[in-house]
C-alpha positions as CSV (number, residue, x, y, z in Angstrom):
1,M,151.6,154.8,-180.5
2,S,149.5,156.3,-183.4
3,D,146.0,155.4,-184.3
4,N,147.2,153.7,-187.5
5,Q,149.4,151.4,-185.5
6,L,146.6,150.6,-183.1
7,E,144.3,149.8,-185.9
8,Q,146.8,147.4,-187.4
9,I,147.3,145.6,-184.1
10,I,143.6,145.3,-183.6
11,G,143.1,144.0,-187.1
12,K,145.8,141.4,-186.7
13,A,144.3,140.3,-183.4
14,R,140.9,139.9,-185.0
15,R,142.4,137.9,-188.0
16,L,144.3,135.7,-185.6
17,K,141.1,135.0,-183.6
18,E,139.2,134.1,-186.8
19,L,142.0,131.8,-188.0
20,R,142.0,130.0,-184.6
21,R,138.3,129.6,-184.8
22,A,138.5,128.3,-188.4
23,K,141.3,125.9,-187.4
24,E,139.2,124.4,-184.7
25,R,136.2,124.1,-187.1
26,V,138.4,122.2,-189.5
27,R,139.5,119.8,-186.7
28,Q,135.9,119.3,-185.8
29,L,134.9,118.5,-189.4
30,E,137.8,116.1,-189.7
31,R,136.7,114.2,-186.6
32,E,133.2,114.0,-188.0
33,L,134.5,112.6,-191.3
34,R,136.5,109.9,-189.4
35,G,133.3,109.0,-187.5
36,E,134.6,110.1,-184.1
37,P,132.1,111.2,-181.5
38,P,131.8,115.0,-181.1
39,R,134.0,116.4,-178.4
40,P,132.2,117.7,-175.4
41,E,132.0,121.5,-175.1
42,E,134.3,123.0,-172.5
43,P,132.6,125.0,-169.9
44,T,132.9,128.8,-170.0
45,W,135.8,130.0,-167.9
46,V,134.7,131.9,-164.8
47,P,137.2,134.0,-162.8
48,E,137.8,132.7,-159.3
49,F,136.2,135.8,-157.6
50,L,132.9,135.2,-159.4
51,R,132.6,131.5,-158.5
52,T,130.2,130.5,-155.8
53,Q,131.7,129.6,-152.5
54,V,130.7,126.3,-151.0
55,S,130.3,126.6,-147.2
56,S,130.9,123.8,-144.8
57,G,127.8,124.4,-142.8
58,L,125.6,127.0,-141.3
59,A,126.8,130.6,-140.9
60,N,127.8,131.7,-137.4
61,L,125.5,134.3,-135.8
62,T,127.1,137.3,-134.2
63,S,125.9,139.0,-131.1
64,A,124.6,141.9,-133.3
65,D,122.5,139.4,-135.2
66,M,121.1,138.0,-132.0
67,T,120.2,141.5,-130.7
68,Y,118.4,142.3,-133.9
69,Y,116.4,139.1,-133.8
70,A,115.6,139.5,-130.1
71,M,114.3,143.1,-130.8
72,K,112.3,141.9,-133.8
73,S,110.8,139.1,-131.7
74,D,110.0,141.5,-128.8
75,L,108.3,143.9,-131.2
76,A,106.2,141.2,-132.8
77,H,104.8,140.4,-129.3
78,S,104.5,144.1,-128.2
79,R,101.1,145.5,-127.3
80,E,102.0,149.2,-127.6
81,P,101.2,150.4,-131.2
82,S,103.2,153.7,-131.0
83,I,106.5,151.9,-130.1
84,N,105.6,149.1,-132.4
85,V,105.2,151.2,-135.5
86,S,108.2,153.5,-135.2
87,T,110.6,150.8,-134.2
88,R,109.3,148.4,-136.8
89,S,109.9,151.0,-139.5
90,L,113.5,151.4,-138.3
91,L,114.1,147.6,-138.4
92,A,112.5,147.4,-141.8
93,G,114.8,150.2,-143.1
94,G,111.9,152.6,-143.5
95,P,111.6,156.2,-142.6
96,R,112.5,157.2,-139.0
97,A,109.8,158.4,-136.7
98,T,110.3,162.0,-135.4
């Protein structure tokens, strides 16, 4: 397909979109002339994968989650500063102690 043909197709698509928009505007003006209430705006369409998922309750904790929370709790109550600092930095995603 040549560039010229592509430009023609794109131009026709744009004109069609403009005509559809103009047709809807004419319908809206006709409704206003008749005294009808304005039609509510339709919500913007959002693809299914972008819609928020509604959960039915609390998320289930895995054993890995429980281990992480137990370690974090133990460190919060630890009295040894050297272990506390290096392990805390690991849990926080910071640099590793060498």
